BAFI-574274 format. One line per field, with one value per residue (C-alpha): residue number from 1; chain; x, y, z. Coordinates in Angstrom, 1 decimal. Each point is the difference from the previous one (the first is absolute). Layout:
BEGIN
n = c(NUM:...)
chain = c(A:...)
east = c(X:...)
north = c(Y:...)
up = c(Z:...)
//
This chain:
BEGIN
n = c(1:2:3:4:5:6:7:8:9:10:11:12:13:14:15:16:17:18:19:20:21:22:23:24:25:26:27:28:29:30:31:32:33:34:35:36:37:38:39:40:41:42:43:44:45:46:47:48:49:50:51:52:53:54:55:56:57:58:59:60:61:62:63:64:65:66:67:68:69:70:71:72:73:74:75:76:77:78:79:80:81:82:83:84:85:86:87:88:89:90:91:92:93:94:95:96:97:98:99:100:101:102:103:104:105:106:107:108:109:110:111:112:113:114:115:116:117:118:119:120:121:122:123:124:125:126:127:128:129:130:131:132:133:134:135:136:137:138:139:140:141:142:143:144:145:146:147:148:149:150:151:152:153:154:155:156:157:158:159:160:161:162:163:164:165:166:167:168:169:170:171:172:173:174:175:176:177:178:179:180:181:182:183:184:185:186:187:188:189:190:191:192:193:194:195:196:197:198:199:200:201:202:203:204:205:206:207:208:209:210:211:212:213:214:215:216:217:218:219:220:221:222:223:224:225:226:227:228:229:230:231:232:233:234:235:236:237:238:239:240:241:242:243:244:245:246:247:248:249:250:251:252:253:254)
chain = c(A:A:A:A:A:A:A:A:A:A:A:A:A:A:A:A:A:A:A:A:A:A:A:A:A:A:A:A:A:A:A:A:A:A:A:A:A:A:A:A:A:A:A:A:A:A:A:A:A:A:A:A:A:A:A:A:A:A:A:A:A:A:A:A:A:A:A:A:A:A:A:A:A:A:A:A:A:A:A:A:A:A:A:A:A:A:A:A:A:A:A:A:A:A:A:A:A:A:A:A:A:A:A:A:A:A:A:A:A:A:A:A:A:A:A:A:A:A:A:A:A:A:A:A:A:A:A:A:A:A:A:A:A:A:A:A:A:A:A:A:A:A:A:A:A:A:A:A:A:A:A:A:A:A:A:A:A:A:A:A:A:A:A:A:A:A:A:A:A:A:A:A:A:A:A:A:A:A:A:A:A:A:A:A:A:A:A:A:A:A:A:A:A:A:A:A:A:A:A:A:A:A:A:A:A:A:A:A:A:A:A:A:A:A:A:A:A:A:A:A:A:A:A:A:A:A:A:A:A:A:A:A:A:A:A:A:A:A:A:A:A:A:A:A:A:A:A:A:A:A:A:A:A:A)
east = c(78.9:0.3:4.1:1.9:3.5:2.4:3.4:0.4:3.3:1.2:-1.7:-3.0:-1.0:1.0:-2.4:-2.6:-0.1:-0.5:-2.9:-1.6:0.0:-1.6:-3.3:0.2:1.5:-1.5:2.7:-1.8:3.2:4.1:1.1:4.3:1.6:1.0:-3.4:1.6:-3.0:-2.7:-3.2:1.1:-1.8:2.1:-1.6:0.5:3.4:0.9:-2.2:-2.6:-3.2:-2.4:-2.6:1.7:0.7:3.4:0.8:3.5:0.0:2.6:0.7:-0.1:-4.0:-1.6:0.6:-0.6:-3.2:-1.3:0.7:-1.1:-3.4:0.0:1.2:-0.2:2.4:-0.1:4.2:2.9:3.2:2.9:2.8:1.4:1.9:0.8:-1.3:-3.6:-1.1:-0.1:-2.6:-2.7:0.6:-1.6:-2.9:-0.7:0.4:-3.6:-1.5:1.3:1.6:2.4:3.7:2.6:3.1:2.8:3.1:3.1:1.0:-1.4:2.2:-0.9:-2.2:-2.4:-0.3:-0.7:-3.1:-1.0:-0.3:-2.0:-2.2:-0.2:-2.0:-2.6:-0.5:1.3:3.9:2.4:4.1:1.9:3.1:-0.8:-3.1:0.1:-1.0:3.4:1.8:-1.8:-0.3:3.3:1.2:-2.8:1.3:3.9:-1.2:-1.3:2.9:2.2:-2.0:0.2:3.9:1.6:3.8:-0.2:2.4:-3.1:1.2:-2.0:-0.1:-1.6:0.5:-1.8:0.4:3.4:-1.0:-2.0:2.9:-1.3:-0.8:-3.4:-2.2:-1.4:3.7:0.0:-3.5:1.1:3.1:-1.3:-2.9:3.0:2.2:2.3:2.1:0.1:3.5:-0.1:-2.6:1.5:-1.1:0.5:-1.0:-0.6:-2.0:-3.3:-0.5:-3.4:0.5:1.0:1.0:0.9:1.3:2.3:-0.2:3.5:-0.5:3.2:-1.6:-2.2:-1.2:-3.1:-0.4:-3.7:-0.3:-1.8:-0.1:-2.4:-0.5:-2.4:-1.4:-3.2:1.0:-0.3:-3.5:-0.8:1.0:-2.3:-3.1:0.8:0.7:-2.8:-2.5:1.2:0.7:-3.7:-1.5:2.1:-0.4:2.6:3.1:3.7:0.4:2.8:-0.3:1.2:-3.7:-1.8:2.5:0.6:-3.6:0.7:3.4:-2.3:-1.0:-0.8:2.1:-2.2:0.4:-3.7)
north = c(100.1:1.7:0.0:0.5:1.4:-1.3:2.9:4.0:0.0:1.3:-3.4:-0.2:3.7:-0.4:-3.6:2.4:2.0:-2.8:-1.8:4.0:0.3:-3.5:-0.5:-3.5:0.5:2.0:0.9:0.0:0.2:0.2:-1.1:0.5:0.0:3.4:3.0:2.1:1.0:-2.5:1.2:1.8:-1.0:-0.9:1.5:3.2:-1.0:-0.9:2.4:-2.1:1.2:-3.3:-0.7:-3.4:0.0:-1.2:1.7:-1.2:-1.8:-1.2:-3.6:0.7:2.0:-3.0:-4.3:-0.9:-2.0:3.3:2.1:-2.1:-0.5:3.6:0.1:-3.2:-0.8:-2.8:0.4:1.0:1.7:-0.1:2.2:0.3:-2.1:-3.8:0.2:1.8:-3.5:-0.7:3.0:-1.0:-4.0:-1.9:2.7:0.3:-3.9:-0.1:2.1:-1.0:2.9:-0.9:1.1:2.1:-0.1:2.0:-0.2:-0.6:-2.9:-2.0:-1.9:-3.9:0.3:2.7:-2.4:-2.3:2.4:0.9:-3.8:-0.4:2.9:-1.1:-2.9:2.1:3.0:0.8:1.2:1.2:0.9:2.2:1.8:1.8:0.5:1.9:-1.5:0.4:-2.1:-2.7:0.0:0.1:-2.7:-2.7:1.1:-0.6:-3.4:-0.7:0.9:-1.6:-3.5:0.6:1.0:-2.0:0.3:4.6:1.8:1.7:3.1:1.8:3.9:2.2:3.5:2.4:3.1:0.7:-0.9:-3.2:-2.0:-3.5:-2.3:0.6:-2.6:0.0:-0.6:-2.9:-1.3:-0.1:-1.4:-3.0:-0.4:0.0:-2.7:2.6:0.5:4.0:-0.2:1.2:2.6:3.0:3.4:3.4:3.0:3.1:3.0:-0.2:-2.8:-1.4:-3.8:-1.5:-3.7:-1.5:-3.6:-0.3:-3.7:0.1:-2.7:-1.0:2.5:2.2:1.4:0.5:2.6:0.3:3.1:1.5:3.8:1.5:3.9:0.3:-2.0:0.1:-3.4:-1.4:1.6:-1.4:-4.1:0.7:0.5:-2.8:-2.3:0.4:0.1:-3.6:-1.0:0.7:-2.8:-3.1:-2.3:-0.3:-0.5:2.0:1.6:2.2:2.3:-3.0:-1.4:2.6:1.0:-3.9:-0.3:3.1:-2.1:-2.0:2.4:-1.1:1.1:-1.6:2.4:1.6)
up = c(56.5:3.8:1.2:2.3:-0.1:2.8:-0.3:-1.1:-0.6:-3.9:-1.6:2.6:-1.0:-4.2:0.2:2.0:-3.3:-2.4:2.5:0.5:-4.0:-0.4:-1.2:1.6:3.4:3.1:2.8:3.1:2.1:0.5:3.3:0.4:3.8:0.2:1.4:-2.2:-2.9:2.5:-1.2:-2.9:-3.1:-2.7:-3.5:2.4:0.4:-3.3:-1.3:-2.2:-0.4:1.2:2.4:1.8:3.3:0.0:3.4:1.6:3.5:2.0:1.0:3.5:-0.6:-1.0:-0.3:-3.9:1.2:1.2:-2.8:-2.7:2.0:0.2:-4.3:-1.6:-2.5:-2.4:-0.2:2.2:-2.0:1.5:-0.5:4.2:1.1:0.3:3.6:-1.5:-0.8:3.9:0.5:-2.5:-1.3:2.0:0.4:-3.9:-0.7:2.5:-1.9:-2.7:-1.8:-2.4:0.7:-2.6:1.6:-2.3:3.5:-1.8:2.7:2.5:2.3:0.6:2.5:-1.9:-2.7:1.6:1.4:-2.9:-1.6:2.8:-0.8:-3.4:0.9:1.7:-3.0:-3.5:0.3:-2.3:1.1:-2.5:0.9:-3.3:-0.7:-3.3:-3.2:-1.9:2.1:0.8:-4.1:-0.3:2.7:-2.5:-2.8:1.2:1.6:-3.7:-2.3:3.0:-1.1:-3.5:0.1:3.4:-1.6:-0.2:2.3:2.6:1.4:2.6:1.1:2.5:0.3:2.7:2.2:1.2:3.9:-0.8:2.0:-0.3:-3.2:-1.4:0.6:-3.7:-0.9:3.0:-1.2:-4.5:1.1:1.7:-2.6:-2.6:2.5:0.3:2.4:1.7:1.2:-4.3:-0.3:-0.7:1.5:0.0:1.7:-1.2:0.7:0.3:-2.5:1.6:-1.4:-3.3:-0.4:-2.7:-1.4:-2.8:-2.0:-2.1:-2.6:-2.5:-2.5:1.3:3.0:1.7:3.1:1.9:1.9:2.5:1.8:1.7:-0.7:3.1:3.1:-1.6:-1.9:3.2:0.2:-3.5:0.8:3.2:-1.5:-2.6:3.1:2.1:-3.3:-0.8:3.3:1.5:-2.3:0.6:3.0:2.8:0.0:-0.8:-2.5:-2.6:-2.2:-2.6:0.5:-0.7:-3.2:-1.4:-1.9:-1.9:-1.4:-1.7:-3.1:-3.3:-2.3:-3.4:-2.9:-0.6)
//
């Protein structure tokens, strides 16, 4: 599977590492707004032995259409910003290239644009694309349905400099129909990301907790998303859509 990557910040670098190490993907190119590192080899920059092209380009050098023509891709993975979709969206849809967006939040007009693109190609948007956090959300929804009378608390922890409420915490609150104002926020040190959902029963407590140990966790989620999205028909998908079939488990004792 040929892959193009938007964004090369801390998370983008971690995701590129996983893509280069995977036998399922071939990193064709990386696009960033800055001219810094332009034309550098991603494998060389990251110190990974690889024969993949993986060159870095600035968004001003080539249009997405030109890049896709020069170095074709099956899927574009976006870890840039909410404006990144403006650079490649139409061109990807025109060429039938699948899109995996891990942008934490979009303005309403951008969400409408995603809907339009999804009519022309396969598009997945997940504010947190780790497998673990999406499993946690599905499990929490199931538990709430089983026991709607429980007290539910959401706690999110991140590094001290993170100013805003995490997009993942918002997604969890929305999934459980809870107000965002009730989310408990912790900012300390260099915490990458911790999300916990506490279910308070009368005589027991259930805690569903996810902790990102390193940003490579996003790369594992991207691989899962890309591999499953490529098989889907046109449309707008979430990680839950891809994970739900795995919840149909045969519990029959052998």
